C-alpha positions as CSV (number, residue, x, y, z in Angstrom):
1,M,-16.7,7.0,3.7
2,R,-18.1,5.0,6.6
3,A,-15.4,5.7,9.3
4,K,-16.3,8.5,11.8
5,S,-12.8,9.6,12.5
6,K,-9.2,9.6,11.0
7,E,-8.2,7.2,13.7
8,A,-11.2,4.8,12.9
9,A,-10.4,4.9,9.2
10,A,-6.6,4.1,9.9
11,K,-7.8,1.2,12.3
12,E,-10.1,-0.2,9.8
13,A,-7.8,0.0,6.9
14,Y,-5.1,-1.7,9.1
15,E,-7.5,-4.5,10.0
16,K,-8.6,-5.0,6.4
17,A,-5.3,-4.9,4.7
18,C,-3.7,-7.3,7.4
19,G,-6.6,-9.7,7.2
20,C,-6.6,-9.7,3.5
21,E,-2.8,-10.3,3.2
22,L,-2.9,-13.2,5.8
23,A,-6.0,-14.9,4.0
24,H,-5.0,-14.3,0.4
25,G,-1.5,-12.8,-0.1
26,G,-0.9,-10.0,-2.6
27,C,0.2,-7.0,-0.6
28,S,-0.6,-4.5,-3.2
29,Q,-4.2,-5.6,-3.8
30,C,-4.9,-6.1,0.0
31,V,-3.8,-2.5,0.6
32,I,-6.0,-1.3,-2.3
33,L,-8.9,-3.4,-1.3
34,A,-8.7,-2.0,2.3
35,L,-8.6,1.7,1.1
36,Q,-11.1,1.1,-1.6
37,E,-13.6,-0.2,0.9
38,V,-12.9,2.3,3.8
39,F,-13.2,5.3,1.4
40,D,-15.8,4.0,-1.0
41,M,-13.4,4.3,-3.8
42,R,-13.9,1.0,-5.6
43,D,-12.2,0.7,-8.9
44,D,-11.9,-2.9,-10.1
45,N,-9.5,-2.0,-12.9
46,V,-7.0,-0.5,-10.4
47,F,-7.5,-3.4,-8.1
48,K,-6.8,-5.9,-11.0
49,A,-3.9,-3.9,-12.4
50,A,-2.1,-4.2,-9.0
51,S,-1.9,-7.8,-9.1
52,G,1.3,-8.0,-10.6
53,L,2.8,-5.5,-8.1
54,S,3.1,-7.9,-5.2
55,G,6.2,-9.5,-4.0
56,G,8.1,-6.5,-5.0
57,I,6.8,-6.1,-8.6
58,G,6.2,-9.4,-10.1
59,Q,7.8,-11.3,-7.2
60,M,11.2,-9.8,-8.0
61,H,11.3,-8.6,-4.4
62,D,12.2,-5.0,-5.4
63,T,9.9,-2.0,-4.4
64,C,7.3,-3.3,-2.0
65,G,3.9,-4.0,-3.4
66,A,2.1,-2.5,-0.4
67,L,3.8,0.8,-1.2
68,T,3.1,0.6,-4.9
69,G,-0.5,-0.1,-4.2
70,A,-0.9,2.6,-1.6
71,S,0.7,4.9,-4.1
72,L,-2.0,4.0,-6.7
73,M,-4.6,4.8,-4.2
74,L,-3.1,8.3,-3.5
75,S,-2.8,8.8,-7.3
76,M,-6.5,7.9,-7.6
77,K,-7.3,10.8,-5.2
78,Y,-4.7,13.4,-6.2
79,G,-3.8,12.2,-9.9
80,R,-4.0,13.9,-13.3
81,S,-6.9,12.6,-15.4
82,R,-6.8,12.2,-19.2
83,E,-8.7,15.6,-19.3
84,E,-6.0,17.2,-17.3
85,I,-3.0,15.8,-19.3
86,G,-2.2,19.5,-20.6
87,V,-2.7,21.2,-17.1
88,P,0.6,22.5,-16.1
89,G,1.4,21.3,-12.6
90,K,-1.5,18.9,-12.3
91,M,0.8,16.0,-12.2
92,V,2.8,17.4,-9.2
93,E,-0.4,17.2,-7.0
94,S,0.1,13.4,-7.1
95,L,3.9,13.4,-6.9
96,L,3.9,15.3,-3.5
97,P,1.7,13.0,-1.5
98,V,3.2,9.7,-3.0
99,G,6.7,11.2,-2.2
100,K,5.6,11.9,1.3
101,L,4.4,8.2,1.6
102,Y,7.5,7.0,0.2
103,K,9.7,8.8,2.7
104,W,7.5,7.6,5.7
105,F,7.8,4.0,4.3
106,E,11.5,4.2,3.9
107,K,12.0,5.8,7.4
108,E,9.5,3.1,9.0
109,F,10.9,0.0,7.3
110,S,14.5,1.1,6.7
111,S,14.1,0.4,2.8
112,V,11.5,0.4,0.1
113,K,12.8,-2.8,-1.1
114,C,10.8,-6.0,-0.3
115,R,14.2,-8.0,-0.4
116,D,15.9,-5.8,2.2
117,I,12.7,-5.7,4.5
118,R,12.4,-9.6,4.3
119,A,16.2,-9.9,5.1
120,R,16.0,-7.4,8.0
121,T,12.9,-8.8,9.7
122,L,13.6,-12.5,9.1
123,G,17.4,-12.4,9.6
124,V,18.2,-13.7,6.1
125,Y,16.8,-13.3,2.5
126,Y,14.6,-16.1,1.5
127,D,13.6,-16.4,-2.1
128,T,10.1,-17.5,-2.0
129,K,10.1,-18.6,-5.5
130,I,12.3,-21.6,-4.6
131,P,9.9,-24.1,-2.6
132,W,12.2,-25.1,0.0
133,Q,13.1,-21.4,0.8
134,R,9.5,-20.5,0.7
135,D,8.8,-23.2,3.4
136,L,11.5,-21.7,5.4
137,A,10.3,-18.2,5.2
138,M,6.7,-19.2,6.2
139,E,8.3,-21.2,9.1
140,A,10.1,-17.9,10.1
141,G,6.9,-15.7,10.0
142,L,6.9,-14.1,6.6
143,S,3.1,-14.1,6.6
144,N,2.9,-12.2,9.6
145,V,5.6,-9.6,8.5
146,C,3.9,-8.9,5.3
147,S,0.4,-8.8,6.9
148,D,1.7,-6.3,9.4
149,L,3.5,-4.1,6.9
150,A,0.5,-4.2,4.6
151,G,-1.6,-3.1,7.5
152,K,0.6,-0.3,8.6
153,V,0.8,1.0,4.9
154,A,-2.8,0.9,4.6
155,A,-3.3,2.9,7.9
156,K,-0.8,5.5,7.1
157,T,-2.6,5.9,3.7
158,A,-5.9,6.1,5.2
159,E,-4.7,9.1,7.3
160,M,-3.3,10.8,4.2
161,L,-6.7,10.3,2.3
162,W,-8.8,11.3,5.3
163,D,-6.7,14.6,5.6
164,A,-7.2,15.1,1.8
165,I,-11.0,14.6,2.1
166,E,-11.2,16.9,5.1
167,E,-9.2,19.6,3.3
168,E,-11.7,19.4,0.1
169,K,-14.7,19.8,2.6
170,K,-13.0,23.1,3.9
171,Q,-12.7,24.3,0.4
172,A,-16.1,23.4,-0.7
């Protein structure tokens, strides 16, 4: 971990996720990329696996890809390994932080669904799989909406990961 404080980690995660989303798209991967870089948690398989989660899972505009990507990162930290599959209660360790992130997200953005967030922030839902609607969405500022959202989710998740790492240090 390179950041010297929780606030610095959150700021760096925000900037990396936001910049990645603006430059390349793919909210889920951009959140993962930012968090993996900030916390030195690189895992190319997790990054690649997240490529289908963007656009609300396969561009279906359902559960936000930034939320699912952040959930994968929390699960990397708290999740149950293959060796722990039979350990009672081990899976719950990842469910709790992911659930907390989910409730924060729902409160912050009024929904976890990409479609709802787009409609609320842009004033109307544009189906970006339809070229003319994609053009209208871009004119309305969809790129900025998604990049800011990805940045906020990465920042919140960075704070959660920071707290987990600090707690581990105390227990060591």
